[in-house]
N, CA and C atoms as a LAMMPS dump frame, in Angstrom:
ITEM: TIMESTEP
0
ITEM: NUMBER OF ATOMS
402
ITEM: BOX BOUNDS ff ff ff
-5.0000000000000000e+02 5.0000000000000000e+02
-5.0000000000000000e+02 5.0000000000000000e+02
-5.0000000000000000e+02 5.0000000000000000e+02
ITEM: ATOMS id mol type element x y z
1 1 1 N 234.375 -304.99 -204.74
2 1 2 C 233.831 -306.054 -203.912
3 1 3 C 234.164 -305.757 -202.457
4 2 1 N 233.154 -305.865 -201.593
5 2 2 C 233.39 -305.587 -200.183
6 2 3 C 233.935 -306.814 -199.485
7 3 1 N 234.699 -306.559 -198.456
8 3 2 C 235.288 -307.652 -197.687
9 3 3 C 234.234 -308.289 -196.79
10 4 1 N 234.283 -309.593 -196.652
11 4 2 C 233.35 -310.32 -195.796
12 4 3 C 233.669 -310.012 -194.342
13 5 1 N 232.661 -309.554 -193.562
14 5 2 C 232.916 -309.29 -192.146
15 5 3 C 233.278 -310.578 -191.413
16 6 1 N 233.926 -310.424 -190.267
17 6 2 C 234.25 -311.591 -189.449
18 6 3 C 232.961 -312.215 -188.956
19 7 1 N 232.827 -313.547 -189.1
20 7 2 C 231.583 -314.175 -188.666
21 7 3 C 231.476 -314.276 -187.155
22 8 1 N 230.233 -314.255 -186.686
23 8 2 C 229.926 -314.559 -185.296
24 8 3 C 229.489 -316.011 -185.272
25 9 1 N 229.522 -316.617 -184.121
26 9 2 C 229.083 -318.008 -184.034
27 9 3 C 228.048 -318.148 -182.94
28 10 1 N 226.988 -318.848 -183.279
29 10 2 C 225.925 -319.155 -182.338
30 10 3 C 226.023 -320.652 -182.07
31 11 1 N 226.133 -321.038 -180.823
32 11 2 C 226.334 -322.449 -180.479
33 11 3 C 225.232 -323.353 -181.029
34 12 1 N 224.021 -322.812 -181.206
35 12 2 C 222.925 -323.641 -181.698
36 12 3 C 222.813 -323.634 -183.217
37 13 1 N 223.376 -322.664 -183.905
38 13 2 C 223.15 -322.612 -185.346
39 13 3 C 224.394 -322.392 -186.183
40 14 1 N 225.556 -322.215 -185.599
41 14 2 C 226.777 -322.093 -186.39
42 14 3 C 227.144 -320.66 -186.727
43 15 1 N 228.195 -320.488 -187.539
44 15 2 C 228.726 -319.158 -187.839
45 15 3 C 227.886 -318.401 -188.876
46 16 1 N 227.814 -317.082 -188.685
47 16 2 C 227.037 -316.204 -189.552
48 16 3 C 227.562 -314.783 -189.415
49 17 1 N 227.141 -313.92 -190.335
50 17 2 C 227.444 -312.502 -190.222
51 17 3 C 226.319 -311.715 -190.878
52 18 1 N 226.223 -310.431 -190.544
53 18 2 C 225.274 -309.548 -191.207
54 18 3 C 226.046 -308.581 -192.088
55 19 1 N 225.481 -308.284 -193.273
56 19 2 C 226.141 -307.335 -194.165
57 19 3 C 225.668 -305.915 -193.857
58 20 1 N 226.08 -304.948 -194.677
59 20 2 C 225.747 -303.545 -194.437
60 20 3 C 224.246 -303.265 -194.47
61 21 1 N 223.478 -304.114 -195.131
62 21 2 C 222.028 -303.919 -195.215
63 21 3 C 221.287 -304.633 -194.088
64 22 1 N 222.014 -305.37 -193.233
65 22 2 C 221.397 -306.122 -192.156
66 22 3 C 220.993 -307.533 -192.552
67 23 1 N 221.29 -307.936 -193.792
68 23 2 C 220.971 -309.285 -194.251
69 23 3 C 221.926 -310.278 -193.616
70 24 1 N 221.386 -311.374 -193.115
71 24 2 C 222.187 -312.404 -192.466
72 24 3 C 222.716 -313.382 -193.509
73 25 1 N 223.988 -313.748 -193.394
74 25 2 C 224.633 -314.729 -194.271
75 25 3 C 225.202 -315.854 -193.41
76 26 1 N 225.087 -317.079 -193.881
77 26 2 C 225.692 -318.24 -193.222
78 26 3 C 227.068 -318.475 -193.809
79 27 1 N 228.019 -318.875 -192.977
80 27 2 C 229.369 -319.213 -193.419
81 27 3 C 229.477 -320.729 -193.438
82 28 1 N 229.918 -321.296 -194.575
83 28 2 C 230.026 -322.748 -194.709
84 28 3 C 231.275 -323.113 -195.5
85 29 1 N 231.586 -324.385 -195.563
86 29 2 C 232.708 -324.888 -196.345
87 29 3 C 232.174 -325.545 -197.608
88 30 1 N 232.887 -325.365 -198.701
89 30 2 C 232.544 -326.013 -199.963
90 30 3 C 233.775 -326.741 -200.482
91 31 1 N 233.572 -327.974 -200.923
92 31 2 C 234.655 -328.752 -201.503
93 31 3 C 234.615 -328.565 -203.021
94 32 1 N 235.691 -328.038 -203.57
95 32 2 C 235.752 -327.821 -205.012
96 32 3 C 236.059 -329.097 -205.77
97 33 1 N 236.446 -330.145 -205.059
98 33 2 C 236.751 -331.428 -205.692
99 33 3 C 235.481 -332.233 -205.966
100 34 1 N 234.601 -332.352 -204.957
101 34 2 C 233.398 -333.198 -205.134
102 34 3 C 232.089 -332.419 -205.073
103 35 1 N 232.132 -331.153 -204.611
104 35 2 C 230.932 -330.336 -204.558
105 35 3 C 230.184 -330.343 -203.237
106 36 1 N 230.625 -331.13 -202.276
107 36 2 C 229.938 -331.206 -200.974
108 36 3 C 230.01 -329.865 -200.254
109 37 1 N 228.902 -329.452 -199.641
110 37 2 C 228.85 -328.251 -198.825
111 37 3 C 228.589 -328.666 -197.382
112 38 1 N 229.286 -328.017 -196.435
113 38 2 C 229.22 -328.426 -195.036
114 38 3 C 228.909 -327.234 -194.14
115 39 1 N 227.866 -327.379 -193.318
116 39 2 C 227.516 -326.374 -192.328
117 39 3 C 227.098 -327.088 -191.05
118 40 1 N 227.603 -326.666 -189.911
119 40 2 C 228.587 -325.607 -189.767
120 40 3 C 229.943 -326.046 -190.315
121 41 1 N 230.758 -325.068 -190.723
122 41 2 C 232.059 -325.431 -191.271
123 41 3 C 232.952 -326.069 -190.215
124 42 1 N 233.827 -326.929 -190.656
125 42 2 C 234.807 -327.553 -189.757
126 42 3 C 236.128 -327.634 -190.515
127 43 1 N 237.237 -327.636 -189.803
128 43 2 C 238.552 -327.531 -190.442
129 43 3 C 239.175 -328.851 -190.875
130 44 1 N 238.486 -329.963 -190.708
131 44 2 C 239.122 -331.262 -190.885
132 44 3 C 239.131 -331.77 -192.315
133 45 1 N 238.386 -331.147 -193.191
134 45 2 C 238.342 -331.585 -194.573
135 45 3 C 236.954 -332.026 -194.985
136 46 1 N 236.826 -332.363 -196.245
137 46 2 C 235.544 -332.737 -196.819
138 46 3 C 235.054 -334.064 -196.254
139 47 1 N 233.803 -334.084 -195.838
140 47 2 C 233.203 -335.301 -195.29
141 47 3 C 232.888 -336.322 -196.377
142 48 1 N 232.848 -335.891 -197.617
143 48 2 C 232.511 -336.778 -198.732
144 48 3 C 233.745 -337.434 -199.337
145 49 1 N 234.747 -336.616 -199.723
146 49 2 C 235.895 -337.164 -200.455
147 49 3 C 237.215 -337.078 -199.693
148 50 1 N 237.231 -336.385 -198.547
149 50 2 C 238.444 -336.302 -197.743
150 50 3 C 239.386 -335.17 -198.102
151 51 1 N 239.065 -334.376 -199.137
152 51 2 C 239.94 -333.248 -199.504
153 51 3 C 240.071 -332.3 -198.313
154 52 1 N 241.286 -331.787 -198.111
155 52 2 C 241.488 -330.885 -196.978
156 52 3 C 242.371 -329.696 -197.305
157 53 1 N 242.955 -329.64 -198.474
158 53 2 C 243.803 -328.507 -198.847
159 53 3 C 242.976 -327.229 -198.902
160 54 1 N 243.56 -326.118 -198.441
161 54 2 C 242.849 -324.844 -198.369
162 54 3 C 242.374 -324.347 -199.728
163 55 1 N 243.039 -324.755 -200.806
164 55 2 C 242.603 -324.304 -202.129
165 55 3 C 241.488 -325.18 -202.702
166 56 1 N 241.145 -326.282 -202.028
167 56 2 C 240.071 -327.174 -202.471
168 56 3 C 238.883 -327.14 -201.498
169 57 1 N 239.149 -327.042 -200.217
170 57 2 C 238.117 -327.015 -199.175
171 57 3 C 238.024 -325.574 -198.689
172 58 1 N 237.094 -324.791 -199.258
173 58 2 C 237.127 -323.329 -199.135
174 58 3 C 235.911 -322.788 -198.387
175 59 1 N 236.101 -321.594 -197.808
176 59 2 C 234.999 -320.886 -197.153
177 59 3 C 234.089 -320.259 -198.198
178 60 1 N 232.795 -320.321 -197.936
179 60 2 C 231.774 -319.682 -198.762
180 60 3 C 230.735 -319.084 -197.816
181 61 1 N 229.895 -318.222 -198.348
182 61 2 C 228.764 -317.733 -197.565
183 61 3 C 227.55 -317.6 -198.463
184 62 1 N 226.387 -317.716 -197.852
185 62 2 C 225.125 -317.618 -198.575
186 62 3 C 224.131 -316.834 -197.736
187 63 1 N 223.283 -316.069 -198.401
188 63 2 C 222.214 -315.374 -197.698
189 63 3 C 221.352 -316.408 -196.971
190 64 1 N 221.04 -316.129 -195.735
191 64 2 C 220.324 -317.09 -194.884
192 64 3 C 218.821 -317.007 -195.111
193 65 1 N 218.414 -317.438 -196.299
194 65 2 C 217.004 -317.545 -196.644
195 65 3 C 216.775 -318.934 -197.212
196 66 1 N 215.554 -319.396 -197.144
197 66 2 C 215.299 -320.712 -197.703
198 66 3 C 213.883 -321.17 -197.457
199 67 1 N 213.726 -322.484 -197.413
200 67 2 C 212.42 -323.112 -197.28
201 67 3 C 212.394 -323.979 -196.024
202 68 1 N 211.317 -323.863 -195.275
203 68 2 C 211.141 -324.686 -194.079
204 68 3 C 210.928 -326.136 -194.51
205 69 1 N 211.874 -327.006 -194.151
206 69 2 C 211.805 -328.42 -194.546
207 69 3 C 211.152 -329.284 -193.466
208 70 1 N 211.343 -328.925 -192.198
209 70 2 C 210.769 -329.686 -191.085
210 70 3 C 210.831 -328.81 -189.842
211 71 1 N 209.981 -329.14 -188.874
212 71 2 C 210.013 -328.414 -187.599
213 71 3 C 209.526 -329.333 -186.481
214 72 1 N 210.015 -329.045 -185.286
215 72 2 C 209.612 -329.825 -184.119
216 72 3 C 209.536 -328.872 -182.926
217 73 1 N 208.595 -329.132 -182.037
218 73 2 C 208.478 -328.352 -180.812
219 73 3 C 209.13 -329.133 -179.682
220 74 1 N 210.055 -328.487 -178.991
221 74 2 C 210.755 -329.098 -177.862
222 74 3 C 209.996 -328.71 -176.593
223 75 1 N 209.568 -329.717 -175.836
224 75 2 C 208.793 -329.473 -174.623
225 75 3 C 209.597 -329.689 -173.341
226 76 1 N 210.743 -330.342 -173.444
227 76 2 C 211.564 -330.615 -172.275
228 76 3 C 213.025 -330.448 -172.669
229 77 1 N 213.737 -329.58 -171.946
230 77 2 C 215.149 -329.327 -172.233
231 77 3 C 215.847 -328.988 -170.929
232 78 1 N 217.062 -329.502 -170.693
233 78 2 C 217.729 -329.262 -169.406
234 78 3 C 218.228 -327.827 -169.209
235 79 1 N 218.458 -327.073 -170.311
236 79 2 C 219.061 -325.748 -170.171
237 79 3 C 218.215 -324.596 -170.708
238 80 1 N 217.308 -324.857 -171.624
239 80 2 C 216.547 -323.795 -172.283
240 80 3 C 215.105 -323.787 -171.789
241 81 1 N 214.499 -322.59 -171.694
242 81 2 C 213.072 -322.548 -171.356
243 81 3 C 212.248 -323.161 -172.496
244 82 1 N 211.227 -323.889 -172.14
245 82 2 C 210.394 -324.556 -173.134
246 82 3 C 208.977 -324.005 -173.054
247 83 1 N 208.165 -324.183 -174.107
248 83 2 C 208.515 -324.859 -175.35
249 83 3 C 209.252 -323.917 -176.304
250 84 1 N 210.004 -324.488 -177.234
251 84 2 C 210.586 -323.737 -178.34
252 84 3 C 210.599 -324.646 -179.55
253 85 1 N 210.743 -324.039 -180.724
254 85 2 C 210.701 -324.822 -181.961
255 85 3 C 212.056 -324.786 -182.663
256 86 1 N 212.448 -325.93 -183.172
257 86 2 C 213.653 -326.082 -183.976
258 86 3 C 213.205 -326.461 -185.382
259 87 1 N 213.898 -325.926 -186.373
260 87 2 C 213.523 -326.186 -187.761
261 87 3 C 214.726 -326.639 -188.57
262 88 1 N 214.443 -327.348 -189.648
263 88 2 C 215.437 -327.611 -190.69
264 88 3 C 215.073 -326.723 -191.864
265 89 1 N 216.075 -325.988 -192.342
266 89 2 C 215.884 -325.035 -193.425
267 89 3 C 216.741 -325.461 -194.608
268 90 1 N 216.115 -325.629 -195.776
269 90 2 C 216.861 -325.819 -197.02
270 90 3 C 217.275 -324.439 -197.487
271 91 1 N 218.59 -324.145 -197.437
272 91 2 C 219.103 -322.811 -197.731
273 91 3 C 219.106 -322.582 -199.244
274 92 1 N 218.47 -321.503 -199.651
275 92 2 C 218.339 -321.163 -201.073
276 92 3 C 219.713 -320.988 -201.732
277 93 1 N 219.877 -321.584 -202.895
278 93 2 C 221.101 -321.446 -203.67
279 93 3 C 222.231 -322.362 -203.244
280 94 1 N 221.951 -323.281 -202.309
281 94 2 C 222.972 -324.211 -201.819
282 94 3 C 222.347 -325.599 -201.681
283 95 1 N 223.167 -326.561 -201.295
284 95 2 C 222.638 -327.88 -200.952
285 95 3 C 222.573 -328.059 -199.429
286 96 1 N 222.691 -326.957 -198.691
287 96 2 C 222.716 -327.009 -197.232
288 96 3 C 221.328 -327.181 -196.635
289 97 1 N 221.269 -327.962 -195.572
290 97 2 C 220.081 -328.082 -194.733
291 97 3 C 220.538 -327.721 -193.323
292 98 1 N 220.064 -326.595 -192.806
293 98 2 C 220.525 -326.03 -191.543
294 98 3 C 219.476 -326.238 -190.464
295 99 1 N 219.915 -326.609 -189.268
296 99 2 C 219.024 -326.702 -188.121
297 99 3 C 219.205 -325.45 -187.265
298 100 1 N 218.09 -324.794 -186.939
299 100 2 C 218.133 -323.573 -186.139
300 100 3 C 216.777 -323.35 -185.483
301 101 1 N 216.735 -322.536 -184.43
302 101 2 C 215.447 -322.24 -183.796
303 101 3 C 214.558 -321.395 -184.709
304 102 1 N 213.254 -321.497 -184.499
305 102 2 C 212.308 -320.591 -185.134
306 102 3 C 212.105 -319.412 -184.192
307 103 1 N 211.946 -318.229 -184.758
308 103 2 C 211.916 -317.004 -183.961
309 103 3 C 210.628 -316.798 -183.183
310 104 1 N 209.537 -317.423 -183.603
311 104 2 C 208.274 -317.186 -182.915
312 104 3 C 207.383 -318.417 -183.013
313 105 1 N 206.272 -318.323 -182.362
314 105 2 C 205.299 -319.415 -182.392
315 105 3 C 204.284 -319.235 -183.515
316 106 1 N 204.527 -318.26 -184.405
317 106 2 C 203.581 -318.032 -185.501
318 106 3 C 203.491 -319.265 -186.385
319 107 1 N 202.365 -319.405 -187.05
320 107 2 C 202.123 -320.595 -187.848
321 107 3 C 202.943 -320.654 -189.119
322 108 1 N 203.972 -321.444 -189.12
323 108 2 C 204.755 -321.724 -190.313
324 108 3 C 204.534 -323.179 -190.676
325 109 1 N 204.419 -323.423 -191.953
326 109 2 C 204.216 -324.78 -192.435
327 109 3 C 205.399 -325.22 -193.282
328 110 1 N 205.614 -326.526 -193.356
329 110 2 C 206.644 -327.072 -194.23
330 110 3 C 206.396 -326.544 -195.642
331 111 1 N 207.46 -326.075 -196.275
332 111 2 C 207.359 -325.496 -197.614
333 111 3 C 207.318 -323.976 -197.62
334 112 1 N 207.082 -323.345 -196.45
335 112 2 C 207.05 -321.882 -196.378
336 112 3 C 208.445 -321.299 -196.526
337 113 1 N 208.52 -320.113 -197.116
338 113 2 C 209.783 -319.379 -197.205
339 113 3 C 210.112 -318.79 -195.845
340 114 1 N 211.386 -318.794 -195.479
341 114 2 C 211.845 -318.216 -194.218
342 114 3 C 213.158 -317.467 -194.453
343 115 1 N 213.487 -316.587 -193.511
344 115 2 C 214.781 -315.898 -193.546
345 115 3 C 215.317 -315.803 -192.12
346 116 1 N 216.618 -315.622 -192.017
347 116 2 C 217.256 -315.549 -190.703
348 116 3 C 217.052 -314.18 -190.083
349 117 1 N 216.903 -314.194 -188.773
350 117 2 C 216.843 -312.975 -187.971
351 117 3 C 217.798 -313.154 -186.799
352 118 1 N 218.259 -312.058 -186.251
353 118 2 C 219.158 -312.101 -185.101
354 118 3 C 218.376 -311.654 -183.873
355 119 1 N 218.29 -312.523 -182.889
356 119 2 C 217.566 -312.222 -181.659
357 119 3 C 218.547 -311.779 -180.579
358 120 1 N 218.209 -310.745 -179.866
359 120 2 C 219.043 -310.245 -178.755
360 120 3 C 220.48 -309.997 -179.194
361 121 1 N 220.68 -309.646 -180.45
362 121 2 C 222.003 -309.346 -181.01
363 121 3 C 222.989 -310.503 -180.874
364 122 1 N 222.46 -311.739 -180.719
365 122 2 C 223.376 -312.857 -180.504
366 122 3 C 222.902 -314.176 -181.095
367 123 1 N 221.611 -314.442 -181.067
368 123 2 C 221.097 -315.746 -181.465
369 123 3 C 220.501 -315.694 -182.858
370 124 1 N 220.918 -316.624 -183.694
371 124 2 C 220.379 -316.73 -185.042
372 124 3 C 219.142 -317.618 -185.013
373 125 1 N 218.053 -317.143 -185.613
374 125 2 C 216.81 -317.912 -185.71
375 125 3 C 216.198 -317.643 -187.079
376 126 1 N 215.152 -318.381 -187.414
377 126 2 C 214.469 -318.175 -188.693
378 126 3 C 213.027 -317.771 -188.45
379 127 1 N 212.489 -316.955 -189.376
380 127 2 C 211.126 -316.438 -189.265
381 127 3 C 210.534 -316.299 -190.658
382 128 1 N 209.224 -316.044 -190.698
383 128 2 C 208.561 -315.771 -191.973
384 128 3 C 209.101 -314.458 -192.529
385 129 1 N 209.196 -314.35 -193.857
386 129 2 C 209.688 -313.094 -194.448
387 129 3 C 208.778 -311.932 -194.091
388 130 1 N 209.376 -310.759 -193.97
389 130 2 C 208.607 -309.541 -193.732
390 130 3 C 207.962 -309.128 -195.044
391 131 1 N 206.951 -308.27 -194.959
392 131 2 C 206.294 -307.757 -196.164
393 131 3 C 207.327 -307.165 -197.113
394 132 1 N 207.205 -307.513 -198.39
395 132 2 C 208.108 -306.975 -199.402
396 132 3 C 209.432 -307.686 -199.498
397 133 1 N 209.66 -308.694 -198.675
398 133 2 C 210.921 -309.448 -198.685
399 133 3 C 210.634 -310.881 -199.071
400 134 1 N 211.469 -311.451 -199.954
401 134 2 C 211.224 -312.844 -200.357
402 134 3 C 212.3 -313.752 -199.872
């Protein structure tokens, strides 16, 4: 089993890392007591049941792929050039719903499959899968 690389953190989308194949993984917390999953992770304990012991409130990671649940176009922002799109992604294999930018203005619809991409070697965003990738 390979060791998990140290995660990077994007202020808009939370901690993540890429594996040896370039696949992006999200880092989150899972409560082994009640099953709640939390992203972005925080050190204060489970938001559902209050568990906080390190052996109960543990780090996990999941491949950053999923389904587009919602999207919105931002037309006015004090710090970022506009317009840009923000999406909610239901992460495959988890109960997580992650908010992150969409990588392009291409036509994505609610229910479409998406995967994470790294823009400018720093920003995590989501895009339509490439050919041959699900």
